[in-house]
N, C-alpha and C positions, 0 to 999 in steps of 0.2 A: 504493500500500500504506500510505502514511501517512494518518492519520485526518484531518489538516487541514494547510493551509499552515504554520500555527504549529508543529505537531509536526515537520514537515520542516525548518523553520528552526532548531529547537532541537537537532536530532539530531546534527550534527557536534560541537558543544561537549559535549553529553551523552556521546557516545561517548568523547571525549578524557578527560573527567573519570572516567568509569567505568573505563577501562583503567588510569589512574593509581592509582585507589583500590584496585582489586582486587590490585594488586601489593604492597600493604602488608600484612604478616602481622598479623592482628588476632584470631586465634582466642581465645575465652575459655576458661578452665580450670575444669572441674568440681571440686567439693569445697568445703570451707569457705574463704571468702575471707579472706586476711590483709590485703588492701587492695583499694581500688577505683581503677581496674579490676583485674581478676584477672591481666592480662598487659600487659607494657609496650608492645607494638605498638599497642594501642588508643590510647595517648597519642601515639604517632608520627602516626597518622592524625588524631587530634584537633587536634594542633598545625597540621598541614597545612590542615585545614578552617577553623580559626579565622583563619589568615593569609589564606586565600582569601576568606573572608567580609569581612574588613577591606578587602581589595583591591578588592572590588566595591562598597564604600561603607557596609557595616554596621559603623560605627566602634566599637560597644560589644562586638563579638564577642570571646569569651574562652573559654579552656579552664580549667575549675576543677580543684581538687586531686583530685577524685574521678573525673575523666575525662569530664565532661559539657561539651559545646560549646554555648554559648548565645549568641544574637544577636537583634537587632531590626531589622526593616525598617519604617521609619515609614510611616504612612498617607498617602494622597493625598486621602482623603475624610474629612470630619469626622463624628464621632458613630457611627462603625462599631465593632463589637466587636473585641477583640483575638483573633486566631485563631492557633493553634499548628500547626506542622509538625514532625513528629518521625520520625526513622529511627535505626537502631542501627548502630554502627560495627563491632561484633564479628561474627565468623563462628562457625559451629557447630564443636564439637570432635568431631563424629561421623565426619569423614573428614579426611585430611591437608589442611592449609591453608597451609603455608609454601612459598614459592617458586612462587606462582601465575604461570603463563605463559598469559595470555589469547590466544586465536586468533580472529580475525574471519573468518567465512565469508561472503563476499559472495554475494548472490543465491542463498541456500540453496534447494536443489531439493525440500526436504520429506522426503527419504529418510534412510537411515542415514548417519551420519558416523563413520568409524572413526578414533578419535583416535590420536596417536602412541604412547600407552601401549597395549601389546598387550592386547586383550580389553575395552577400554573403548569402548562404542558409544553415540552419541547418536542418538536418533530411532528410527523415522521420526516426524516431526511435520508432517503435510501441511498443517495450518492455517497454518504459518509459511512455506510455500513462497513464494519471492520476497523474503523478508526477509533483511537482513543480521543474522546471529546471532553471538553470542560464546560460545565454549566455553573449556575449558582444554586443556592437553596430555593430560589424562586421568589425571595423577598426583595431582591435588589437586581439592578443590572449587573453584568459581569465586568464590564470595563475593557473588553477586547478592543473596543474603539476608544483609545488607540493603544492600549497597553500590549496588545499583540504586536503592533508595529514597533513599540519600544523594545520589547523583549527580543524580537527578531533582529533588530539592528544591533543591540548589545551582544547577542550571541554570535552574530556574524563578525563583528569587530573583534570580539575576544578570540575567535578562531583565527582571523587574519593576523592578529598581534602575536599569537602563539606559533604562527607558521610564516616566518619571514621569507621562506623560499617561494611563497606564492606571489605571483606578480600583482601589484596593486599601485594605483595612483595615490596621491595624498587624499585622504578622506577627511572631510570636515563633518562632524556630527553635531546636530542640534536637536534638543528636545524642548518643545515650545509649550507655554501655558495658554489656557483660555481659547483654544481653537474652537471649542464647541459654542462659544458665544461670539465668534467672528473676530476675535482679537489676537489670534496666534501670531500674525505677522505684523501687528501694529508697531511693536518696538524691536522688531528683528533688524539687525544691522547687516544689510546685504554686503556693503563694502568690507566691513570687518570679517564677515564670514569668508569672503574671498574665493568662492567656488565659481567654476565656469557654468555649472548647472547642478541641479539637485533632484532628489526623488523623495517624495513622501511615501511612507508605507502606511496607508490609511484606507485601503480598499477592502474587498471581501473575497469574491470567488477566485479560485486558483487560475492563474494566468492573466488576470486583468492588467491591462495597461490603459490608463485613462488620461487623456490629454484635452478633455473638454468638460467644463462644468457649467452649471447655471451661472448667469449673472444675477445679482441679488440686491434687494433693497429691503429695509425695514420701515414700516409705516406706523406711526403712533397717532391716534385720533383721540382728542380730549373734547368732551362736550360739557359745557357749564349750563345747568338748568336754572330754574327759579324755585327755591325752596318755599314750602308753605306747610302749615299744619294740615294733615290729611282730613281732619274734620271740617275745616273751613277752606279747603283747597280749590273749590269750584271757581274756575276762571282765573286762578292765580298760579297753581302749581304747573311747572314745566319739568317733567321728570327726565333727567339726563340718563338714568339707567334704562328707561324704556326707549329713549331715542337711540342709544347705542345698540339695543336689541333690534331696533328697526333697521339700522344700517346693516347689521349682520343678516337679517332676513331678506333684504333686497339684493344681496350679492348672489351671483349666478351659482346654482348648486353644482354645475358641472365644471366649475373652475376652482376645484379644491384638490389637495394632494390625493385624496382617496378616489377621485374620479378621473385622474389624469395619469399618463405614463409616457415613456419614450421621450420625445422632444417637446411634449406639451408642458407649458408652464402653468402656474397656479397662483392663487391668493390663499394664504393659510392664516386664518385667525387663530392665534395660539393663547391669547389671554384677554379676558374681559373682567373689569372690576369697577367698583365705585359705589355711588349712592344716588339718590334722587337729585342732589345738588350738583354733583360732578362725577362723571363716569369716563372710563377710558376703554379703548379697544386697541390692542396691539396685534399687528399682522406682519407677515413677511410675504414679499412678492418675488417670484422666481420665473426666469425664462432663459432659454439659450440664445434668443434673439433680443438685442437691446431695445429695438423699437417695440416689440411685444411686451417687454418688461415695463417700459414706460406706460404702455397702454393699460396694463394691469394696475399699476400704481395710480394712474389718472382715474380709472374706473372707481377705485376705492375712495379717492378724494372726492370725486364728483358725487358719488352716492351719499357720502357724509354731508356734503354741502346741500344737496337736495333735501335731506331729512331735516337738517337744522333750519333751512329756509322755510319749511312748513310749520315750524314751531316758534312763533314770535317770542322774543325774550331769551332764547337760548343762544349760546355762543360756541364757536368751533375753533379749535387749534389743530393743525395737521403738521406733523414733523416727519420728513422723509430722510432717512439715513442710508447712503450707499454702503453696502457691505463688502461685496467682492465682485470682480468681473469674470467673464468666461475666459479661462486661461488659453484657449485654443489660439487666439490671434497672436499671442506672444510666443507660444511654443513653436508655431509654424515657422518662425524665423530661424529656428535651430532644430531641424527635424532629426538630426543625429541623436538627440537626447532620447527620443522615442525608439529609434532604430537600435540603439545600444541596449535598451531594456528588452526589446524583442530578442536580440541575440542571447542575452543572459537567460531569459526564460526558456528558450529553446535548448540552451546548453544544459538546463536542469531537466530536460525531457518533457517539457510542457509546451503545448501550443498557445501562443499569445492570443488573448481575446481582447479586442478593443470595445470598450463600453463607455457610455456617457455617465457622468456623475450627476445624479439628480440631487445635488447639494453642492457643497464647496469643500475645499481643503485649504490648508495654509498655502498650498501651491497656487491657488487662484490669485491671491494678492502678491505672493512672491514673484510669480511670473510677470505680473504687471510692473513690479519693482525692478525688473531686470535680471532675475534669477529664474531661468526656465525650469519648471518643477512639475513634471507629470507625476501621477500617482500609481502605485503598484499594490497588488493584492496582499492580504494578510492571513486569510483563512478564518476570519471572524465573521459571524452571521447574526442576523436579527438584532442589529444595533439599536440602542436607546430603549430597550425593553427588558422586562424580567425574563423573557425567553431567549435572551442573548446566549450564544454558545460559540465555541471555537474548536476547530479540528487540529489536533497536534500534527498529523502528517502534512496538513495544508500549511500550518504555521512553519513547520520545518522546511517545506518547499520554498516559502518566502525567504527565510533566512539563508538558505543555500543559494537562492537567486542573487541575494546581495553579494555573497562571496564571488559568484561568477560575474556579476556586474563589475566588480572591481577589476577583474582580469580583462574584461572587454575594453575598458577605458585605457588599458595599456597598449592596445593594438594600434599599429601605425595609422590606419585610416581614421580612427576616432580621435587620436591625438591631433592629427592635421585638421580635421573638421572643427575641433574646438578652437584652434587658433584662427581659422578662417572666419568662424562665426562671431568671434569676439567683438568686432566693430558693430555688428547688427544688434547686439544686446545692450549697447550703450544708449 
């Protein structure tokens, strides 16, 4: 079931790292950030990772004041480009994330697994039959997004550091905070990182190479009403909570995440709150096409304006925050970054699979900032839920792919391509 002897060799250490990392509570927190990272647990894991990197020989590894772990593995081949490896330490705030208790299911049969928490069922997943897989107790998410990526990079780097006979370029490693709330690249210093290109390990299915993401905006709608005692409210009360509900009711039912797929964008209302006097609606808009993205955001704004216009005395505030762009337009300038990944995946005995990311990664913003950063698979599944799980053979394949990717970037054609493409990335 392992894709190569190398993957099988890496698996025990990889599993050990993964089980340790997921037990550290690192959920990020939505809302305006008072500091980076948004939660202290991310610093706890960052300190652990920096210490482990130093222990395997990356002497410059450090955790900076903003929660970024950065380290360098020196090259064993001259004149190769500097390549980055990136994963994020935070987990999503969409499901409980404290007190993760991972459970290893050996030789999974591919059917349903009823977790200790009543009502939480994983599977069936017949494609993973025979794999050792990891779930939680069902009370929390697992955190494979993206601690699978963190563990895979750590394991691959440890293997490369222990085997200096293997060809590799200089590798720059970074573990970022707050990716799940769209802030992972906000304080990332691309110039200091010094890489020609990079890869996030933040995907899912085996063989994935992803070079296109949604473009994304966040929309915050605040409606102020007119308060009054309900007993004497006739002709006076303007209920902001009801107006927000009306905005939601008027939005197209087929323009939601649960009704769209493929290249279709959406409006996702993820939070509503407030009172009769003041109420808010928070939503994200997504599309692969920038014009369609603007249309989704304009539809949400226009709907709110129409609702408020029909309620004299109410007032409206709309705040639109750009979150990340579609990475494709930036990665197209340096196609070799994708080609190298394809070579590495094939070297691991896997067929590359090109898929769209119906979401974003740190690579979305990093690519726009001048660091072409496609996304690779991790072997984690059903992210952001209590049903989240990860396959050890698939995670091992991802870690082995990183080892092979290092060798690919020492090959003459890729070294030359990196030099030729450098002016295009400025």
